[in-house]
N, C-alpha and C positions, 0 to 999 in steps of 0.2 A: 592166789586161789580164787575160784569162781565166786564163792560166797562173799568174799571181801568186796566184790563189786556191787553187792546188794546192800552194803552197810550205809551208803547215803540214803537209801530207802528207809532204813531203820531210823535215821535222823528225822525223816519226814513223818514217820509213824508217831514218834514221840512228840514232835512239834504239833501235829494235828490234835493229839490227845490233850496236850497242855493248853492249846488255844481254844478248842471247841468242846472238850470233854468227850470226843467221839472220833471216829475215823481210823482208829488203830488197826483193827482187823481187816477193814476194807482195803487197806494198803498192804498189810502183812501177808495175807493168804495169796494174792496174785504174785507177790515177789517170790515167795517160797515155791509156788507151783510152776510159774513160767520162767523165772530167772534161774532158780536152783533146780528146777525140774524134779521136785519132790512129789511123791504120791499124795493125792488129795487128802486122804485121812491123816497121814503123817504131818502134812502142812497145817491142817486145821488144828490138830492137837498141839503142835508147836506154836501156832499163832495164839492159842489160848494161854499157853505158858508165858509167851513173850508179852502179850498185851496185859495179861493179869498182873505180872510182876511190875511192868512199867506203871500201870495204874496205881498199884499199891504203893510204890515208892513215891510217885508224884503226890499221892494223897497225904503223905507225911508232911509235905510242905503246906498243903491246904489245911491240914489239921492245926498246924502252928498258927496259921492265919485265921483260924476259927471260921472257915467258910463252909464247912460240911454241915448239912441238916440231917441229923441222925434219925429223926422221925421218917423222913423221906427214904433214907437208906433202909430202914426197917420194913416199911410197908411196901416198897417196891422190890427190895433185895431178896426177902424171904420167898415170895412167890417166884421171883426170877431164878433163884437157885433150884427150886422144885422143877420149874419149866426146863432148865438147862439139862438136868438129869434125864428128863423125858426126851428132849431133842437129841441128846447124845445116844440114848438107847435106840431111838428110831433110825438114826443114821446108819446103823449097821445093816439095815435092810435095803439100802439104796446104793447104787454104784457111785463112784466119785464124780462122774460127769453130771449126774443129776444134782449133786450138791453144788457143783460149780455153776450150773445153770441157775439154780435157786439163788446162789450167791450174786449172780449178775442182776437178777430181778431185785434183790435186796439193795444192791448198789444203786439201781435206778430209783428205788424208793428213797434212799438216802439223799440222792441229788435233789429230789423234790423238796425234802425238808431243808436242805441247804439253800436252795434258790428262792424259796418262798419267804416273805417278810417274817420276822420274828414274832411268835404268837404273844398275844396279850391276854391275860387272865380276865375273865368276866367277873366283875365284883359281885354279881348276882348268881354266881355259879352255885349249883345245888349242893346240898350237904353230902350227897352220896359220891362226891368226886373221889373220895378215898377208895371206894369199891372199884372205880375205874382204874385207879393207879395200880391196885393189886391185880386186876385182870390184865392190864397191859404188861405188868411185871412178869406174869406167867407166860404171856405170849412172846414177849421179847426174849425171855429165858429159853423157851423152846427153840427160838430162832438161833440163839447163841450156841446151843448144843448141836444143832443140826448142821449149820454152815460155819460156825466158828467166829461169828461177829459179835462184838461186845454190845451193840445195839445202842450206843450213846446217841446216835442221830434220832432215835425214837424216845430214849429216856429223857434227854434234856427238854424237848418240847413238852413232854408229859408233865415233868416236874414244874415247868413254868405255868402251863395252862391249867393243870389240875391241882397241883400242889401249891401254887401261889408263890414260887420262889423267883428271885431275880436271876439274871443270867449267870452271875458269878457263883452263886450258891448252887444253882442247878448243875453247873459244869463240875464243880468240886464234888457234889454228892453223886453225880453220874460216875465219876471215876471209882469211887468206893464200891458202887453197885457193880460196875464192870469187873473190878477185881474179884468180888465174891462170886459172880457168875462164871467168870473164866476159870476160877479154881474148881468149881463144881463140874464144869464141862471137861476140864483136863482130867480130873479123876475118872469121869465117865468114860473117856476115850482110852484109858489104860487097858481096860478089858478088851476093847476092840483091837488095839495094837498087839496085845498079848496073844489073842486068838490067831492073828495073821502072821505072827513072828516078826513084826516090824518094830524098830527101835528109833529113838530120837537122837539127834545130834546135839548134845548139850553144849558143845563148844560154840556152835553157830548160834544157839539160843542165847547163851550168855553174852555173846558179842552184840546180838540184836538188842538185848535188854540194856546193855551199857550205853549203846548209841541212842536207844530210844529214850532213856532217862535224860541224857544230855539234850536231846531235842525237845523233850517235854519241859525242861527248865527254861529254855528259850521261849517256848510256846506260852507258858504261864506268865513269863515276864512281859512278852509282847501283848498279851491279852489285856493288860492294864491300860494300855495307851492306843492300841490299834483300832481301826475302823472295822469291827468284826463283820458288819453287814457286807462290805465289799469282799473281805477275805472269804466269807462263806459262799458268796456267789461265784467267786473264782474257783473254789474247791468243788462246788456243786457242778460247774461246767466240766471240770476234769472228770468227775465221777460219771457223768453221762457218757463221755468218750470211752472210759474204762469199762463201763457196763456193757456197751455195745461190743467191744473187742472181746471180752471174756465170754459173752454169749456166743459170739461167732466161733471162738476157739473150742468151747465145750460142746456145742450142739451142731453147728453148721459146717465146721471144718472137717 
């Protein structure tokens, strides 16, 4: 079956999420749209289900390791859920190609965060950093709902720079936030799919989740010993190429 050929990509999705706390939807949406040739809105809704479930299951392992910062989840996650509903609602007013073009721009932004040096928190950061965490949570949530990305590439730096978390805790907390926002976005997309008579392929989604969880297990294991700076740079370079290709497919082709 054609979709079985995409399962190695599902391994990469989970691996990226386990290693960086991000990158899941950035890989999932192109796989579903260009390899399986799914409609953009079906692909985005399916991506939210896949990435949300992989993030939730991976978070169980992080929970046992006590790596999750629940204050960060609260202050970033609640505005993120609100923003995700808003983004999902707005998406029905735009054609799929606009969403994919926006997705390509987001992917380019993700590559920037991957390629730049890891942020360091200013010890003299102002006390209103919490407000900026909530504002960014709302903005990233809207992005999640509109183009189906979890936004971990924005969440992790924000939690490090504004929340004062180390990389491990920021990555673990990011996955919980992604799970919450993905669930909100998925619920928001159900009305859109219902209005257009489109349905999801739960067999493919379940297979992607299973392979994604397997990949995330290896990712979280490797994260303990790997040189994350070099890995992020390699992944960032890959995103630059993919962003250009998706933009060409969605707008120029």
